[in-house]
C-alpha positions, 0 to 999 in steps of 0.5 A: 425301549429299556435305554435313553439312546444306544450311547448307554449300552456301548462297549466300554472300549468303544465309549473310551475311544470316543471320549479321548478322540474328542479330547483335543478338540475340546482342549482347542476350544477351551484354549481358543475361546476362553482366556482363562484356560488359554492361560491355564493351558498355555503351551498344552499341544491338544494333539498330544491329549489323547489318554486318560494318564495325558489328561491327568497331567493337566492342572485342575480347576478347583470348585473351591477357589472358583469364587476367588477366580471369578473376583478376579474376572467376573462373571465366569473367571474367563472360563465361558466360551460365549458372551454373556448375551449369548446365554439363557440364563445366569445363576448365583449360587451361594459365595457367590459364584456365577453359573451359565446356561447355554441355549442348547436343548436339555443344556444340563443333560438331565433327561438321561437321569429322569429316563433311568428313573422311570420318567416317560413322555407325556408324564406330569412331573411336579418339581420341587427344586428351587428356581430362584437364582440357583439352577436346579429347578431349570436343571430338572425342568429343561430335562423334563421337557426334553423328555416330553414331559409336562412340568408343574414348577412348584418350586420350594416351601408352601406345603399345603399348596404343593399337596393340593396341587398334586391332589388336583393334578395328579402328577406320575413323578416328583423331582427335588430333595427327599426331605421335602418329599417326606414333608409332602407326603407327611403333609397329605396324611394330615390333610387326608389328600389323595396324592397316590398319583405319584409313582416316581421320584428322582431325588438330589442335592442331598442324602437319601437315607435307606430308611426314607427311601424305603418309606417312600417305596412303601407309599408306591413312590419309587425313588432313585437319586441322581448326582448334579451340580450347578457348575456341571449339571448332571454327573451321575445317576441311578439306574432301576438296579439301585447299584452305584451311580452310572456316570453321564455320557458326556462327561470324563470323570477321574477320582483323584487323591485329594489335594493332587490331581493324581488318579487314585487306584481303582476303587480307592475313595478319592475326589471327584474331578470332572471334564465336561464337553459342554461347549458354552462352558468347557470346564477341564478337570474340575475338582468338584470337592467331592469324594467317591470311588469307582464301583467296578463292572457294569450295572445290572441294568445293562448300561456299561458306563463307569459307576461310582459309589455316590457321594461319600463325603468332602474332599477339602479336610482343611483343618486348624492345628494350633492356630494354623490351617493345614491342607491335603495339598501340603500332606500331598507335598510331603509325600512327593518329596519322600518317594519311599512313602506309599500312602499317608494320613495326617492324624490330628488330635489332642495330648494328655494336656488337651494341646493339639497334636499332629501325627503323619502315619506313613506307609513305609518299607520294613527296614525303615530307619529312624533317619527317614522318620526324622527327615520326613518329620522335618519336611512336614514341619517346613511344609506346615509350618507346624511341628508333628510326629511320624508314625511308620504303618505297615504297607497296606494297612492305612484305610482307602476311604480318601481321608487325607487328614483325619481330625479325631479331636473331640469338643464340648 
């Protein structure tokens, strides 16, 4: 069988119906089992949330705000649906923010990505994700075990010992960061150790440059990547087609304009927002802070779920202008107050004297007069508490790259 299960090859309309039909139950579960969502979703009728348009009206839970939310209501900001005593593990990410792990098998849904990367039952997997405090090591470990693999818990560091273990145990697959796999391969060459048993690698947590992928492929290690986080587990993964990342079957993914919760036009770059059906930690409209875009059409591998282009940067483009922070949400508020604006981008640069300068580039109708430009400039000053210029742009001329604030200043 070429697929992990039949869910991967469903007709897209069938998948969408199933996800939307499950939404009311998820919202009701979150409202009744978590005080955090009971407050956030107060007054929301779960039965009315049966479409993406309805879902888009619900508030976002921003990853960037999670630390402060948790400080106010330790340990999980009231968003977990079970008590700490019912969990398998609790993790800490820098901040710190705390992440729960429930007791269901393959809690992080990682087996699907491993299968797509070529891992199979009976394989020995050398796991070089960290097992200490953060969940990465266990995300891969639990997924591999669910798939029927045997795991060597290598963790991070100790390169010579990692090479020796690979030489002696002859694993078929590697999971970890791509940069550490490169270090291991180079150390094996230096030691004269045979690690040619490695045929597969599934990497995450950092970029996989094309040159490094080609280098690893040249060594006989076919390397694929996936997209996961400590909050949500697996979100998307590559298949053997290597054309975009396929969204996991247990999620609803939206791409929204940074600073808002509004979905962008198809193929535009925006912030990745995820709704997860994980019972113990039912995150609704979780704004990851990552940028991506939808890749149209199904994958050539036959999987039919939504594809995204992978990680394209950070949505949190806040920058400091004349000593004050300016946020994408403030730009969004300016646009909201002036419906004539089609698209906007705040450009920050320096004037001839080196002083900070900001210009709001706006796509506006051709017949826009000076009065509207002055009104937009005044709104910009009211919202950002900073003066800025307004420049009219032709409709459709601003890039669709997800940038709401572009900082063009150079330093040094």
